[in-house]
C-alpha positions as CSV (number, residue, x, y, z in Angstrom):
1,M,-150.7,-15.5,-100.4
2,E,-154.2,-14.7,-101.7
3,P,-155.8,-11.3,-103.1
4,F,-156.9,-8.6,-100.6
5,H,-159.8,-5.5,-100.0
6,F,-158.0,-2.8,-99.8
7,T,-160.0,-1.5,-96.4
8,T,-159.4,1.8,-97.2
9,L,-157.8,4.6,-100.0
10,T,-154.7,4.8,-97.7
11,D,-153.9,1.4,-97.1
12,G,-150.7,1.8,-98.4
13,P,-151.1,0.5,-102.0
14,S,-147.5,1.5,-103.6
15,D,-147.2,2.2,-107.1
16,P,-146.1,-0.7,-108.5
17,Y,-141.5,-0.3,-109.6
18,H,-141.6,0.4,-113.6
19,S,-138.1,0.1,-114.1
20,W,-137.2,-1.9,-117.4
21,A,-136.2,-4.9,-114.5
22,D,-138.7,-4.7,-112.5
23,I,-141.4,-4.7,-115.0
24,H,-139.5,-7.7,-116.7
25,S,-139.2,-9.9,-113.6
26,E,-142.8,-9.0,-112.9
27,W,-143.9,-10.3,-116.6
28,D,-141.2,-13.5,-116.2
29,Q,-140.9,-14.1,-119.6
30,G,-144.5,-14.4,-120.0
31,K,-146.0,-16.0,-117.2
32,M,-146.7,-12.7,-115.8
33,D,-146.4,-14.7,-112.5
34,G,-143.1,-11.8,-110.1
35,F,-145.7,-9.4,-109.2
36,Y,-146.2,-10.5,-105.8
37,T,-142.0,-11.1,-105.9
38,T,-141.4,-8.2,-107.6
39,N,-144.1,-5.2,-105.7
40,G,-144.4,-7.4,-102.5
41,I,-148.2,-7.8,-100.7
42,N,-149.8,-4.4,-102.5
43,A,-149.5,-5.9,-105.0
44,L,-152.1,-8.1,-104.7
45,G,-155.1,-5.9,-103.2
46,Y,-157.6,-4.7,-104.8
47,Y,-160.6,-1.9,-104.4
48,E,-164.2,-2.4,-105.4
49,A,-167.2,0.1,-107.0
50,S,-168.2,1.4,-103.7
51,D,-164.9,2.2,-102.4
52,L,-164.0,4.2,-105.7
53,P,-167.4,5.4,-107.0
54,Y,-166.8,8.3,-109.0
55,Y,-164.4,6.0,-111.2
56,Y,-166.8,3.3,-111.4
57,S,-169.4,5.8,-111.9
58,L,-167.4,7.0,-115.3
59,L,-167.1,3.7,-116.2
60,P,-170.4,2.5,-118.4
61,T,-169.8,6.2,-120.6
62,Y,-165.9,6.9,-121.0
63,A,-163.0,5.2,-121.5
64,L,-160.3,5.3,-118.7
65,C,-158.3,3.2,-119.5
66,A,-159.3,0.3,-117.6
67,N,-157.9,-2.4,-119.9
68,Y,-155.0,-0.3,-121.0
69,F,-151.4,-2.1,-122.2
70,C,-148.3,-0.7,-122.1
71,G,-146.2,-0.4,-125.3
72,V,-143.1,-1.1,-124.0
73,L,-142.4,-3.1,-120.5
74,T,-140.8,-0.1,-118.9
75,D,-141.0,3.6,-117.3
76,T,-143.9,5.7,-118.0
77,F,-142.2,8.0,-120.5
78,P,-141.2,5.6,-122.9
79,N,-145.1,4.4,-122.9
80,R,-145.7,7.8,-123.0
81,L,-143.6,8.1,-126.1
82,V,-144.8,4.7,-128.0
83,L,-148.3,6.3,-126.9
84,Y,-147.5,9.5,-129.6
85,S,-145.0,8.6,-131.7
86,R,-145.4,4.6,-131.9
87,T,-142.0,4.1,-130.8
88,S,-140.2,4.7,-127.8
89,G,-137.2,5.6,-130.0
90,G,-134.9,3.2,-128.0
91,N,-136.0,4.7,-125.2
92,T,-136.1,2.5,-122.3
93,S,-135.9,4.7,-118.8
94,N,-137.9,8.0,-117.9
95,N,-133.8,9.5,-117.9
96,I,-134.2,11.3,-121.9
97,S,-131.5,13.6,-122.7
98,N,-133.6,17.2,-124.4
99,G,-133.6,17.3,-127.3
100,T,-132.9,13.6,-128.5
101,L,-136.3,13.0,-129.7
102,T,-136.0,13.8,-133.3
103,Y,-138.6,11.4,-134.8
104,P,-142.3,12.1,-136.3
105,C,-145.4,12.0,-134.0
106,V,-148.3,10.2,-135.4
107,L,-149.9,13.7,-135.5
108,D,-147.1,15.1,-137.8
109,L,-147.7,12.1,-139.8
110,L,-151.2,12.5,-140.1
111,S,-151.1,16.4,-140.6
112,Q,-148.3,15.6,-143.6
113,H,-150.9,13.7,-145.4
114,G,-154.0,16.7,-145.7
115,I,-155.7,13.7,-142.4
116,T,-157.3,15.5,-139.6
117,P,-157.1,13.7,-136.0
118,T,-160.0,13.2,-134.4
119,T,-160.8,10.8,-131.4
120,N,-164.0,8.5,-131.8
121,N,-165.2,8.6,-128.3
122,D,-168.4,10.0,-128.1
123,T,-171.5,8.1,-127.6
124,N,-173.4,8.9,-130.3
125,G,-170.6,8.2,-133.0
126,A,-169.8,11.5,-133.4
127,P,-165.9,13.3,-133.1
128,F,-165.3,14.6,-129.6
129,P,-163.0,17.6,-130.5
130,P,-160.4,19.4,-128.5
131,R,-161.0,21.4,-126.0
132,D,-161.4,24.8,-128.0
133,G,-162.9,23.0,-131.5
134,N,-159.4,23.1,-133.4
135,P,-158.5,19.7,-133.8
136,A,-155.0,20.8,-135.0
137,P,-152.2,18.5,-133.9
138,S,-150.7,21.2,-131.8
139,D,-154.1,21.3,-129.9
140,L,-153.9,17.3,-129.4
141,T,-150.3,17.3,-128.0
142,Q,-150.9,19.5,-125.2
143,C,-152.6,15.9,-123.8
144,F,-149.1,15.2,-123.1
145,T,-146.4,16.2,-121.0
146,F,-143.0,14.8,-119.4
147,G,-142.5,16.1,-115.9
């Protein structure tokens, strides 16, 4: 099988599987050769700049996580936890019960030590404030949702 160009945006590109077992099958002990066997032909499809001009126009200026690597080889929610808290708390699936996340997030720890979190992604090097201009941890947590 060879990689192929998707000819339309609705060619049938399905989302790759995200479970612990599926992602470990894709990873295959570091060989990274299980994407096709796990996800089928759509794992080999790709788009070009002419297919997605809006998104490609953003790349020179903005960070789009184009080279993003998950923190844990599993579902979406544990990876959001790693992004926000630096740990998945042992969660390896999207089945996370309410009230089980009892550890502090990175923003809580920064705030406890008097450190104001900022995101330095402005092209001029200036901190990029949250949408209301107040870099309080509670404002930044709105970026992370479950559901």
